[in-house]
mmCIF file of the protein (N, C-alpha, C, O) and its ligand, coordinates in Angstrom:
data_MODEL
# 
_entry.id   MODEL 
# 
loop_
_entity.id 
_entity.type 
_entity.pdbx_number_of_molecules 
1 polymer     1 
2 non-polymer 1 
# 
_entity_poly.entity_id                      1 
_entity_poly.type                           'polypeptide(L)' 
_entity_poly.nstd_linkage                   no 
_entity_poly.nstd_monomer                   no 
_entity_poly.pdbx_seq_one_letter_code       MDCAEDDCENEAAVRLHIPWGENRDVCTGHARVQARQDGVVAEPLDDMDWL 
_entity_poly.pdbx_seq_one_letter_code_can   MDCAEDDCENEAAVRLHIPWGENRDVCTGHARVQARQDGVVAEPLDDMDWL 
_entity_poly.pdbx_strand_id                 A 
# 
loop_
_entity_poly_seq.entity_id 
_entity_poly_seq.num 
_entity_poly_seq.mon_id 
_entity_poly_seq.hetero 
1 1  MET n 
1 2  ASP n 
1 3  CYS n 
1 4  ALA n 
1 5  GLU n 
1 6  ASP n 
1 7  ASP n 
1 8  CYS n 
1 9  GLU n 
1 10 ASN n 
1 11 GLU n 
1 12 ALA n 
1 13 ALA n 
1 14 VAL n 
1 15 ARG n 
1 16 LEU n 
1 17 HIS n 
1 18 ILE n 
1 19 PRO n 
1 20 TRP n 
1 21 GLY n 
1 22 GLU n 
1 23 ASN n 
1 24 ARG n 
1 25 ASP n 
1 26 VAL n 
1 27 CYS n 
1 28 THR n 
1 29 GLY n 
1 30 HIS n 
1 31 ALA n 
1 32 ARG n 
1 33 VAL n 
1 34 GLN n 
1 35 ALA n 
1 36 ARG n 
1 37 GLN n 
1 38 ASP n 
1 39 GLY n 
1 40 VAL n 
1 41 VAL n 
1 42 ALA n 
1 43 GLU n 
1 44 PRO n 
1 45 LEU n 
1 46 ASP n 
1 47 ASP n 
1 48 MET n 
1 49 ASP n 
1 50 TRP n 
1 51 LEU n 
# 
loop_
_struct_asym.id 
_struct_asym.entity_id 
A 1 
B 2 
# 
loop_
_chem_comp.id 
_chem_comp.type 
_chem_comp.mon_nstd_flag 
ALA 'L-peptide linking' y 
ARG 'L-peptide linking' y 
ASN 'L-peptide linking' y 
ASP 'L-peptide linking' y 
CYS 'L-peptide linking' y 
GLN 'L-peptide linking' y 
GLU 'L-peptide linking' y 
GLY 'peptide linking'   y 
HIS 'L-peptide linking' y 
ILE 'L-peptide linking' y 
LEU 'L-peptide linking' y 
MET 'L-peptide linking' y 
PRO 'L-peptide linking' y 
THR 'L-peptide linking' y 
TRP 'L-peptide linking' y 
VAL 'L-peptide linking' y 
ZN  non-polymer         . 
# 
_pdbx_entity_nonpoly.entity_id   2 
_pdbx_entity_nonpoly.name        ? 
_pdbx_entity_nonpoly.comp_id     ZN 
# 
_pdbx_nonpoly_scheme.asym_id         B 
_pdbx_nonpoly_scheme.entity_id       2 
_pdbx_nonpoly_scheme.mon_id          ZN 
_pdbx_nonpoly_scheme.ndb_seq_num     1 
_pdbx_nonpoly_scheme.pdb_seq_num     101 
_pdbx_nonpoly_scheme.auth_seq_num    101 
_pdbx_nonpoly_scheme.pdb_mon_id      ZN 
_pdbx_nonpoly_scheme.auth_mon_id     ZN 
_pdbx_nonpoly_scheme.pdb_strand_id   A 
_pdbx_nonpoly_scheme.pdb_ins_code    . 
# 
loop_
_atom_site.group_PDB 
_atom_site.id 
_atom_site.type_symbol 
_atom_site.label_atom_id 
_atom_site.label_alt_id 
_atom_site.label_comp_id 
_atom_site.label_asym_id 
_atom_site.label_entity_id 
_atom_site.label_seq_id 
_atom_site.pdbx_PDB_ins_code 
_atom_site.Cartn_x 
_atom_site.Cartn_y 
_atom_site.Cartn_z 
_atom_site.occupancy 
_atom_site.B_iso_or_equiv 
_atom_site.pdbx_formal_charge 
_atom_site.auth_seq_id 
_atom_site.auth_comp_id 
_atom_site.auth_asym_id 
_atom_site.auth_atom_id 
_atom_site.pdbx_PDB_model_num 
ATOM   1   N  N  . MET A 1 1  ? 129.456 207.404 27.324 1.00 0.00 ? 1   MET A N  1 
ATOM   2   C  CA . MET A 1 1  ? 128.449 207.159 28.509 1.00 0.00 ? 1   MET A CA 1 
ATOM   3   C  C  . MET A 1 1  ? 126.815 207.712 28.336 1.00 0.00 ? 1   MET A C  1 
ATOM   4   O  O  . MET A 1 1  ? 126.393 208.717 27.764 1.00 0.00 ? 1   MET A O  1 
ATOM   5   N  N  . ASP A 1 2  ? 126.220 206.820 28.940 1.00 0.00 ? 2   ASP A N  1 
ATOM   6   C  CA . ASP A 1 2  ? 124.812 207.259 28.520 1.00 0.00 ? 2   ASP A CA 1 
ATOM   7   C  C  . ASP A 1 2  ? 124.114 208.302 29.659 1.00 0.00 ? 2   ASP A C  1 
ATOM   8   O  O  . ASP A 1 2  ? 124.445 208.242 30.843 1.00 0.00 ? 2   ASP A O  1 
ATOM   9   N  N  . CYS A 1 3  ? 123.269 209.109 29.237 1.00 0.00 ? 3   CYS A N  1 
ATOM   10  C  CA . CYS A 1 3  ? 122.496 209.915 30.097 1.00 0.00 ? 3   CYS A CA 1 
ATOM   11  C  C  . CYS A 1 3  ? 122.007 209.388 31.443 1.00 0.00 ? 3   CYS A C  1 
ATOM   12  O  O  . CYS A 1 3  ? 121.314 208.371 31.418 1.00 0.00 ? 3   CYS A O  1 
ATOM   13  N  N  . ALA A 1 4  ? 122.302 209.995 32.684 1.00 0.00 ? 4   ALA A N  1 
ATOM   14  C  CA . ALA A 1 4  ? 121.963 209.582 34.071 1.00 0.00 ? 4   ALA A CA 1 
ATOM   15  C  C  . ALA A 1 4  ? 120.418 209.397 34.199 1.00 0.00 ? 4   ALA A C  1 
ATOM   16  O  O  . ALA A 1 4  ? 119.845 208.572 34.911 1.00 0.00 ? 4   ALA A O  1 
ATOM   17  N  N  . GLU A 1 5  ? 119.839 210.349 33.349 1.00 0.00 ? 5   GLU A N  1 
ATOM   18  C  CA . GLU A 1 5  ? 118.229 209.935 33.783 1.00 0.00 ? 5   GLU A CA 1 
ATOM   19  C  C  . GLU A 1 5  ? 117.735 208.855 33.159 1.00 0.00 ? 5   GLU A C  1 
ATOM   20  O  O  . GLU A 1 5  ? 118.077 208.431 32.055 1.00 0.00 ? 5   GLU A O  1 
ATOM   21  N  N  . ASP A 1 6  ? 116.887 208.398 33.918 1.00 0.00 ? 6   ASP A N  1 
ATOM   22  C  CA . ASP A 1 6  ? 116.147 207.180 33.508 1.00 0.00 ? 6   ASP A CA 1 
ATOM   23  C  C  . ASP A 1 6  ? 115.326 207.113 32.322 1.00 0.00 ? 6   ASP A C  1 
ATOM   24  O  O  . ASP A 1 6  ? 114.514 207.997 32.048 1.00 0.00 ? 6   ASP A O  1 
ATOM   25  N  N  . ASP A 1 7  ? 115.529 206.016 31.561 1.00 0.00 ? 7   ASP A N  1 
ATOM   26  C  CA . ASP A 1 7  ? 114.518 206.122 30.266 1.00 0.00 ? 7   ASP A CA 1 
ATOM   27  C  C  . ASP A 1 7  ? 115.167 207.103 29.133 1.00 0.00 ? 7   ASP A C  1 
ATOM   28  O  O  . ASP A 1 7  ? 114.482 207.421 28.160 1.00 0.00 ? 7   ASP A O  1 
ATOM   29  N  N  . CYS A 1 8  ? 116.539 207.587 29.287 1.00 0.00 ? 8   CYS A N  1 
ATOM   30  C  CA . CYS A 1 8  ? 117.043 208.251 28.633 1.00 0.00 ? 8   CYS A CA 1 
ATOM   31  C  C  . CYS A 1 8  ? 118.409 207.686 27.903 1.00 0.00 ? 8   CYS A C  1 
ATOM   32  O  O  . CYS A 1 8  ? 119.432 207.508 28.563 1.00 0.00 ? 8   CYS A O  1 
ATOM   33  N  N  . GLU A 1 9  ? 118.351 207.449 26.646 1.00 0.00 ? 9   GLU A N  1 
ATOM   34  C  CA . GLU A 1 9  ? 119.504 206.766 26.181 1.00 0.00 ? 9   GLU A CA 1 
ATOM   35  C  C  . GLU A 1 9  ? 120.298 207.736 25.303 1.00 0.00 ? 9   GLU A C  1 
ATOM   36  O  O  . GLU A 1 9  ? 121.060 207.278 24.452 1.00 0.00 ? 9   GLU A O  1 
ATOM   37  N  N  . ASN A 1 10 ? 120.172 208.902 25.450 1.00 0.00 ? 10  ASN A N  1 
ATOM   38  C  CA . ASN A 1 10 ? 121.192 209.747 24.879 1.00 0.00 ? 10  ASN A CA 1 
ATOM   39  C  C  . ASN A 1 10 ? 122.481 209.744 25.217 1.00 0.00 ? 10  ASN A C  1 
ATOM   40  O  O  . ASN A 1 10 ? 122.733 209.274 26.326 1.00 0.00 ? 10  ASN A O  1 
ATOM   41  N  N  . GLU A 1 11 ? 123.496 210.196 24.477 1.00 0.00 ? 11  GLU A N  1 
ATOM   42  C  CA . GLU A 1 11 ? 124.679 210.172 24.903 1.00 0.00 ? 11  GLU A CA 1 
ATOM   43  C  C  . GLU A 1 11 ? 124.987 211.549 26.101 1.00 0.00 ? 11  GLU A C  1 
ATOM   44  O  O  . GLU A 1 11 ? 124.710 212.739 25.951 1.00 0.00 ? 11  GLU A O  1 
ATOM   45  N  N  . ALA A 1 12 ? 125.539 210.977 27.088 1.00 0.00 ? 12  ALA A N  1 
ATOM   46  C  CA . ALA A 1 12 ? 125.752 212.242 28.141 1.00 0.00 ? 12  ALA A CA 1 
ATOM   47  C  C  . ALA A 1 12 ? 126.896 213.151 27.663 1.00 0.00 ? 12  ALA A C  1 
ATOM   48  O  O  . ALA A 1 12 ? 127.931 212.689 27.182 1.00 0.00 ? 12  ALA A O  1 
ATOM   49  N  N  . ALA A 1 13 ? 126.673 214.405 27.811 1.00 0.00 ? 13  ALA A N  1 
ATOM   50  C  CA . ALA A 1 13 ? 127.634 215.740 27.128 1.00 0.00 ? 13  ALA A CA 1 
ATOM   51  C  C  . ALA A 1 13 ? 127.901 216.650 28.133 1.00 0.00 ? 13  ALA A C  1 
ATOM   52  O  O  . ALA A 1 13 ? 128.880 217.391 28.044 1.00 0.00 ? 13  ALA A O  1 
ATOM   53  N  N  . VAL A 1 14 ? 126.918 216.696 29.374 1.00 0.00 ? 14  VAL A N  1 
ATOM   54  C  CA . VAL A 1 14 ? 127.311 217.566 30.319 1.00 0.00 ? 14  VAL A CA 1 
ATOM   55  C  C  . VAL A 1 14 ? 127.382 217.039 31.611 1.00 0.00 ? 14  VAL A C  1 
ATOM   56  O  O  . VAL A 1 14 ? 126.610 216.122 31.889 1.00 0.00 ? 14  VAL A O  1 
ATOM   57  N  N  . ARG A 1 15 ? 128.272 217.504 32.564 1.00 0.00 ? 15  ARG A N  1 
ATOM   58  C  CA . ARG A 1 15 ? 128.332 217.361 33.933 1.00 0.00 ? 15  ARG A CA 1 
ATOM   59  C  C  . ARG A 1 15 ? 127.391 218.243 34.759 1.00 0.00 ? 15  ARG A C  1 
ATOM   60  O  O  . ARG A 1 15 ? 127.521 219.431 34.462 1.00 0.00 ? 15  ARG A O  1 
ATOM   61  N  N  . LEU A 1 16 ? 126.713 218.063 35.468 1.00 0.00 ? 16  LEU A N  1 
ATOM   62  C  CA . LEU A 1 16 ? 125.914 218.631 36.333 1.00 0.00 ? 16  LEU A CA 1 
ATOM   63  C  C  . LEU A 1 16 ? 126.547 218.738 37.799 1.00 0.00 ? 16  LEU A C  1 
ATOM   64  O  O  . LEU A 1 16 ? 126.648 217.676 38.414 1.00 0.00 ? 16  LEU A O  1 
ATOM   65  N  N  . HIS A 1 17 ? 126.959 219.844 38.384 1.00 0.00 ? 17  HIS A N  1 
ATOM   66  C  CA . HIS A 1 17 ? 127.541 220.007 39.696 1.00 0.00 ? 17  HIS A CA 1 
ATOM   67  C  C  . HIS A 1 17 ? 126.235 220.279 40.580 1.00 0.00 ? 17  HIS A C  1 
ATOM   68  O  O  . HIS A 1 17 ? 125.823 221.436 40.666 1.00 0.00 ? 17  HIS A O  1 
ATOM   69  N  N  . ILE A 1 18 ? 125.640 219.334 41.175 1.00 0.00 ? 18  ILE A N  1 
ATOM   70  C  CA . ILE A 1 18 ? 124.446 219.564 41.960 1.00 0.00 ? 18  ILE A CA 1 
ATOM   71  C  C  . ILE A 1 18 ? 124.930 219.790 43.601 1.00 0.00 ? 18  ILE A C  1 
ATOM   72  O  O  . ILE A 1 18 ? 125.583 218.939 44.205 1.00 0.00 ? 18  ILE A O  1 
ATOM   73  N  N  . PRO A 1 19 ? 124.531 220.962 44.145 1.00 0.00 ? 19  PRO A N  1 
ATOM   74  C  CA . PRO A 1 19 ? 125.015 221.251 45.515 1.00 0.00 ? 19  PRO A CA 1 
ATOM   75  C  C  . PRO A 1 19 ? 124.360 220.356 46.536 1.00 0.00 ? 19  PRO A C  1 
ATOM   76  O  O  . PRO A 1 19 ? 125.008 220.130 47.558 1.00 0.00 ? 19  PRO A O  1 
ATOM   77  N  N  . TRP A 1 20 ? 123.044 219.757 46.391 1.00 0.00 ? 20  TRP A N  1 
ATOM   78  C  CA . TRP A 1 20 ? 122.358 219.072 47.017 1.00 0.00 ? 20  TRP A CA 1 
ATOM   79  C  C  . TRP A 1 20 ? 122.663 217.668 46.816 1.00 0.00 ? 20  TRP A C  1 
ATOM   80  O  O  . TRP A 1 20 ? 122.171 216.876 47.620 1.00 0.00 ? 20  TRP A O  1 
ATOM   81  N  N  . GLY A 1 21 ? 123.565 217.126 45.656 1.00 0.00 ? 21  GLY A N  1 
ATOM   82  C  CA . GLY A 1 21 ? 123.568 215.680 45.502 1.00 0.00 ? 21  GLY A CA 1 
ATOM   83  C  C  . GLY A 1 21 ? 124.589 215.469 44.947 1.00 0.00 ? 21  GLY A C  1 
ATOM   84  O  O  . GLY A 1 21 ? 125.475 216.316 45.058 1.00 0.00 ? 21  GLY A O  1 
ATOM   85  N  N  . GLU A 1 22 ? 124.803 214.391 44.236 1.00 0.00 ? 22  GLU A N  1 
ATOM   86  C  CA . GLU A 1 22 ? 125.934 213.949 43.639 1.00 0.00 ? 22  GLU A CA 1 
ATOM   87  C  C  . GLU A 1 22 ? 125.940 214.425 42.044 1.00 0.00 ? 22  GLU A C  1 
ATOM   88  O  O  . GLU A 1 22 ? 124.875 214.754 41.521 1.00 0.00 ? 22  GLU A O  1 
ATOM   89  N  N  . ASN A 1 23 ? 127.110 214.446 41.342 1.00 0.00 ? 23  ASN A N  1 
ATOM   90  C  CA . ASN A 1 23 ? 127.365 215.175 39.994 1.00 0.00 ? 23  ASN A CA 1 
ATOM   91  C  C  . ASN A 1 23 ? 126.466 214.011 39.116 1.00 0.00 ? 23  ASN A C  1 
ATOM   92  O  O  . ASN A 1 23 ? 126.369 212.819 39.406 1.00 0.00 ? 23  ASN A O  1 
ATOM   93  N  N  . ARG A 1 24 ? 125.939 214.605 38.143 1.00 0.00 ? 24  ARG A N  1 
ATOM   94  C  CA . ARG A 1 24 ? 125.302 213.720 37.262 1.00 0.00 ? 24  ARG A CA 1 
ATOM   95  C  C  . ARG A 1 24 ? 125.731 214.231 35.816 1.00 0.00 ? 24  ARG A C  1 
ATOM   96  O  O  . ARG A 1 24 ? 125.820 215.410 35.475 1.00 0.00 ? 24  ARG A O  1 
ATOM   97  N  N  . ASP A 1 25 ? 125.952 213.228 35.120 1.00 0.00 ? 25  ASP A N  1 
ATOM   98  C  CA . ASP A 1 25 ? 126.314 213.355 33.653 1.00 0.00 ? 25  ASP A CA 1 
ATOM   99  C  C  . ASP A 1 25 ? 125.142 212.938 32.572 1.00 0.00 ? 25  ASP A C  1 
ATOM   100 O  O  . ASP A 1 25 ? 124.774 211.779 32.382 1.00 0.00 ? 25  ASP A O  1 
ATOM   101 N  N  . VAL A 1 26 ? 124.680 213.983 31.970 1.00 0.00 ? 26  VAL A N  1 
ATOM   102 C  CA . VAL A 1 26 ? 123.345 213.894 31.432 1.00 0.00 ? 26  VAL A CA 1 
ATOM   103 C  C  . VAL A 1 26 ? 123.519 214.500 30.046 1.00 0.00 ? 26  VAL A C  1 
ATOM   104 O  O  . VAL A 1 26 ? 124.586 215.052 29.774 1.00 0.00 ? 26  VAL A O  1 
ATOM   105 N  N  . CYS A 1 27 ? 122.491 214.428 29.115 1.00 0.00 ? 27  CYS A N  1 
ATOM   106 C  CA . CYS A 1 27 ? 122.550 214.643 27.568 1.00 0.00 ? 27  CYS A CA 1 
ATOM   107 C  C  . CYS A 1 27 ? 122.129 216.306 27.721 1.00 0.00 ? 27  CYS A C  1 
ATOM   108 O  O  . CYS A 1 27 ? 121.726 216.993 28.660 1.00 0.00 ? 27  CYS A O  1 
ATOM   109 N  N  . THR A 1 28 ? 122.381 216.516 26.571 1.00 0.00 ? 28  THR A N  1 
ATOM   110 C  CA . THR A 1 28 ? 122.173 218.333 26.424 1.00 0.00 ? 28  THR A CA 1 
ATOM   111 C  C  . THR A 1 28 ? 120.715 218.634 26.451 1.00 0.00 ? 28  THR A C  1 
ATOM   112 O  O  . THR A 1 28 ? 120.430 219.784 26.787 1.00 0.00 ? 28  THR A O  1 
ATOM   113 N  N  . GLY A 1 29 ? 119.852 217.922 26.197 1.00 0.00 ? 29  GLY A N  1 
ATOM   114 C  CA . GLY A 1 29 ? 118.687 218.128 26.413 1.00 0.00 ? 29  GLY A CA 1 
ATOM   115 C  C  . GLY A 1 29 ? 118.200 218.040 27.935 1.00 0.00 ? 29  GLY A C  1 
ATOM   116 O  O  . GLY A 1 29 ? 117.358 218.898 28.197 1.00 0.00 ? 29  GLY A O  1 
ATOM   117 N  N  . HIS A 1 30 ? 118.497 217.303 28.863 1.00 0.00 ? 30  HIS A N  1 
ATOM   118 C  CA . HIS A 1 30 ? 118.248 217.267 30.241 1.00 0.00 ? 30  HIS A CA 1 
ATOM   119 C  C  . HIS A 1 30 ? 118.962 218.242 30.726 1.00 0.00 ? 30  HIS A C  1 
ATOM   120 O  O  . HIS A 1 30 ? 118.295 218.961 31.471 1.00 0.00 ? 30  HIS A O  1 
ATOM   121 N  N  . ALA A 1 31 ? 120.335 218.641 30.573 1.00 0.00 ? 31  ALA A N  1 
ATOM   122 C  CA . ALA A 1 31 ? 121.039 219.438 31.013 1.00 0.00 ? 31  ALA A CA 1 
ATOM   123 C  C  . ALA A 1 31 ? 120.407 220.900 30.975 1.00 0.00 ? 31  ALA A C  1 
ATOM   124 O  O  . ALA A 1 31 ? 120.415 221.591 31.994 1.00 0.00 ? 31  ALA A O  1 
ATOM   125 N  N  . ARG A 1 32 ? 119.923 221.302 29.921 1.00 0.00 ? 32  ARG A N  1 
ATOM   126 C  CA . ARG A 1 32 ? 119.319 222.506 29.661 1.00 0.00 ? 32  ARG A CA 1 
ATOM   127 C  C  . ARG A 1 32 ? 118.224 222.818 30.781 1.00 0.00 ? 32  ARG A C  1 
ATOM   128 O  O  . ARG A 1 32 ? 118.206 223.829 31.483 1.00 0.00 ? 32  ARG A O  1 
ATOM   129 N  N  . VAL A 1 33 ? 117.330 221.778 30.817 1.00 0.00 ? 33  VAL A N  1 
ATOM   130 C  CA . VAL A 1 33 ? 116.314 221.868 31.861 1.00 0.00 ? 33  VAL A CA 1 
ATOM   131 C  C  . VAL A 1 33 ? 116.791 221.899 33.407 1.00 0.00 ? 33  VAL A C  1 
ATOM   132 O  O  . VAL A 1 33 ? 116.234 222.717 34.139 1.00 0.00 ? 33  VAL A O  1 
ATOM   133 N  N  . GLN A 1 34 ? 117.823 221.027 33.964 1.00 0.00 ? 34  GLN A N  1 
ATOM   134 C  CA . GLN A 1 34 ? 118.335 220.995 35.233 1.00 0.00 ? 34  GLN A CA 1 
ATOM   135 C  C  . GLN A 1 34 ? 119.264 221.911 35.498 1.00 0.00 ? 34  GLN A C  1 
ATOM   136 O  O  . GLN A 1 34 ? 119.455 222.177 36.685 1.00 0.00 ? 34  GLN A O  1 
ATOM   137 N  N  . ALA A 1 35 ? 119.950 222.511 34.601 1.00 0.00 ? 35  ALA A N  1 
ATOM   138 C  CA . ALA A 1 35 ? 120.968 223.741 34.837 1.00 0.00 ? 35  ALA A CA 1 
ATOM   139 C  C  . ALA A 1 35 ? 120.203 225.002 35.324 1.00 0.00 ? 35  ALA A C  1 
ATOM   140 O  O  . ALA A 1 35 ? 120.777 225.827 36.036 1.00 0.00 ? 35  ALA A O  1 
ATOM   141 N  N  . ARG A 1 36 ? 118.758 225.171 34.898 1.00 0.00 ? 36  ARG A N  1 
ATOM   142 C  CA . ARG A 1 36 ? 118.091 226.130 35.363 1.00 0.00 ? 36  ARG A CA 1 
ATOM   143 C  C  . ARG A 1 36 ? 117.762 226.211 36.886 1.00 0.00 ? 36  ARG A C  1 
ATOM   144 O  O  . ARG A 1 36 ? 117.274 227.259 37.310 1.00 0.00 ? 36  ARG A O  1 
ATOM   145 N  N  . GLN A 1 37 ? 117.982 225.246 37.676 1.00 0.00 ? 37  GLN A N  1 
ATOM   146 C  CA . GLN A 1 37 ? 117.902 225.045 39.128 1.00 0.00 ? 37  GLN A CA 1 
ATOM   147 C  C  . GLN A 1 37 ? 118.899 226.114 39.868 1.00 0.00 ? 37  GLN A C  1 
ATOM   148 O  O  . GLN A 1 37 ? 120.047 226.121 39.424 1.00 0.00 ? 37  GLN A O  1 
ATOM   149 N  N  . ASP A 1 38 ? 118.655 226.878 40.773 1.00 0.00 ? 38  ASP A N  1 
ATOM   150 C  CA . ASP A 1 38 ? 119.675 227.458 41.353 1.00 0.00 ? 38  ASP A CA 1 
ATOM   151 C  C  . ASP A 1 38 ? 120.710 226.626 42.026 1.00 0.00 ? 38  ASP A C  1 
ATOM   152 O  O  . ASP A 1 38 ? 120.553 225.547 42.598 1.00 0.00 ? 38  ASP A O  1 
ATOM   153 N  N  . GLY A 1 39 ? 121.880 227.374 41.843 1.00 0.00 ? 39  GLY A N  1 
ATOM   154 C  CA . GLY A 1 39 ? 123.006 226.436 42.226 1.00 0.00 ? 39  GLY A CA 1 
ATOM   155 C  C  . GLY A 1 39 ? 123.725 225.403 41.526 1.00 0.00 ? 39  GLY A C  1 
ATOM   156 O  O  . GLY A 1 39 ? 124.745 224.852 41.942 1.00 0.00 ? 39  GLY A O  1 
ATOM   157 N  N  . VAL A 1 40 ? 123.092 225.158 40.363 1.00 0.00 ? 40  VAL A N  1 
ATOM   158 C  CA . VAL A 1 40 ? 123.393 223.760 39.712 1.00 0.00 ? 40  VAL A CA 1 
ATOM   159 C  C  . VAL A 1 40 ? 124.514 224.409 38.535 1.00 0.00 ? 40  VAL A C  1 
ATOM   160 O  O  . VAL A 1 40 ? 124.212 225.294 37.735 1.00 0.00 ? 40  VAL A O  1 
ATOM   161 N  N  . VAL A 1 41 ? 125.677 223.843 38.620 1.00 0.00 ? 41  VAL A N  1 
ATOM   162 C  CA . VAL A 1 41 ? 126.440 224.269 37.360 1.00 0.00 ? 41  VAL A CA 1 
ATOM   163 C  C  . VAL A 1 41 ? 126.608 223.321 36.322 1.00 0.00 ? 41  VAL A C  1 
ATOM   164 O  O  . VAL A 1 41 ? 126.686 222.126 36.604 1.00 0.00 ? 41  VAL A O  1 
ATOM   165 N  N  . ALA A 1 42 ? 126.676 223.734 35.114 1.00 0.00 ? 42  ALA A N  1 
ATOM   166 C  CA . ALA A 1 42 ? 126.960 222.606 34.041 1.00 0.00 ? 42  ALA A CA 1 
ATOM   167 C  C  . ALA A 1 42 ? 128.260 222.704 33.335 1.00 0.00 ? 42  ALA A C  1 
ATOM   168 O  O  . ALA A 1 42 ? 128.642 223.719 32.753 1.00 0.00 ? 42  ALA A O  1 
ATOM   169 N  N  . GLU A 1 43 ? 128.912 221.602 33.418 1.00 0.00 ? 43  GLU A N  1 
ATOM   170 C  CA . GLU A 1 43 ? 130.307 221.751 32.789 1.00 0.00 ? 43  GLU A CA 1 
ATOM   171 C  C  . GLU A 1 43 ? 130.139 220.634 31.730 1.00 0.00 ? 43  GLU A C  1 
ATOM   172 O  O  . GLU A 1 43 ? 129.801 219.464 31.911 1.00 0.00 ? 43  GLU A O  1 
ATOM   173 N  N  . PRO A 1 44 ? 130.502 221.368 30.413 1.00 0.00 ? 44  PRO A N  1 
ATOM   174 C  CA . PRO A 1 44 ? 130.535 220.293 29.162 1.00 0.00 ? 44  PRO A CA 1 
ATOM   175 C  C  . PRO A 1 44 ? 131.382 219.377 29.395 1.00 0.00 ? 44  PRO A C  1 
ATOM   176 O  O  . PRO A 1 44 ? 132.363 219.723 30.053 1.00 0.00 ? 44  PRO A O  1 
ATOM   177 N  N  . LEU A 1 45 ? 131.303 218.084 28.994 1.00 0.00 ? 45  LEU A N  1 
ATOM   178 C  CA . LEU A 1 45 ? 132.343 217.214 28.808 1.00 0.00 ? 45  LEU A CA 1 
ATOM   179 C  C  . LEU A 1 45 ? 133.133 217.085 27.846 1.00 0.00 ? 45  LEU A C  1 
ATOM   180 O  O  . LEU A 1 45 ? 134.191 216.470 27.979 1.00 0.00 ? 45  LEU A O  1 
ATOM   181 N  N  . ASP A 1 46 ? 132.750 217.656 26.672 1.00 0.00 ? 46  ASP A N  1 
ATOM   182 C  CA . ASP A 1 46 ? 133.648 217.910 25.695 1.00 0.00 ? 46  ASP A CA 1 
ATOM   183 C  C  . ASP A 1 46 ? 133.738 219.321 25.149 1.00 0.00 ? 46  ASP A C  1 
ATOM   184 O  O  . ASP A 1 46 ? 133.003 220.169 25.654 1.00 0.00 ? 46  ASP A O  1 
ATOM   185 N  N  . ASP A 1 47 ? 134.436 219.607 24.319 1.00 0.00 ? 47  ASP A N  1 
ATOM   186 C  CA . ASP A 1 47 ? 134.540 221.039 23.993 1.00 0.00 ? 47  ASP A CA 1 
ATOM   187 C  C  . ASP A 1 47 ? 132.918 221.277 23.171 1.00 0.00 ? 47  ASP A C  1 
ATOM   188 O  O  . ASP A 1 47 ? 132.622 220.639 22.160 1.00 0.00 ? 47  ASP A O  1 
ATOM   189 N  N  . MET A 1 48 ? 132.176 222.094 23.688 1.00 0.00 ? 48  MET A N  1 
ATOM   190 C  CA . MET A 1 48 ? 130.902 222.056 23.121 1.00 0.00 ? 48  MET A CA 1 
ATOM   191 C  C  . MET A 1 48 ? 130.731 223.643 23.218 1.00 0.00 ? 48  MET A C  1 
ATOM   192 O  O  . MET A 1 48 ? 131.222 224.206 24.197 1.00 0.00 ? 48  MET A O  1 
ATOM   193 N  N  . ASP A 1 49 ? 130.104 224.340 22.313 1.00 0.00 ? 49  ASP A N  1 
ATOM   194 C  CA . ASP A 1 49 ? 129.609 225.820 22.519 1.00 0.00 ? 49  ASP A CA 1 
ATOM   195 C  C  . ASP A 1 49 ? 128.226 226.079 22.689 1.00 0.00 ? 49  ASP A C  1 
ATOM   196 O  O  . ASP A 1 49 ? 127.734 227.175 22.422 1.00 0.00 ? 49  ASP A O  1 
ATOM   197 N  N  . TRP A 1 50 ? 127.536 225.051 23.150 1.00 0.00 ? 50  TRP A N  1 
ATOM   198 C  CA . TRP A 1 50 ? 125.949 225.129 23.003 1.00 0.00 ? 50  TRP A CA 1 
ATOM   199 C  C  . TRP A 1 50 ? 125.507 225.891 24.403 1.00 0.00 ? 50  TRP A C  1 
ATOM   200 O  O  . TRP A 1 50 ? 124.362 226.328 24.519 1.00 0.00 ? 50  TRP A O  1 
ATOM   201 N  N  . LEU A 1 51 ? 126.351 226.003 25.316 1.00 0.00 ? 51  LEU A N  1 
ATOM   202 C  CA . LEU A 1 51 ? 125.991 226.875 26.612 1.00 0.00 ? 51  LEU A CA 1 
ATOM   203 C  C  . LEU A 1 51 ? 126.082 228.260 26.395 1.00 0.00 ? 51  LEU A C  1 
ATOM   204 O  O  . LEU A 1 51 ? 125.831 229.046 27.308 1.00 0.00 ? 51  LEU A O  1 
HETATM 205 ZN ZN . ZN  B 2 .  ? 118.876 212.750 29.102 1.00 0.00 2 101 ZN  A ZN 1 
# 
């Protein structure tokens, strides 16, 4: 599955649980940025130890 961000073709590796919107599956790069927002929970889709 590709990253949910527009113009990003990286493999989605993280599911972001967003309190004010729908869940998004994004790549690690986008997850690092978006997971900093208040209330967002990042859940690895696979076993990863980057968090
Ligand atoms: Zn991405």
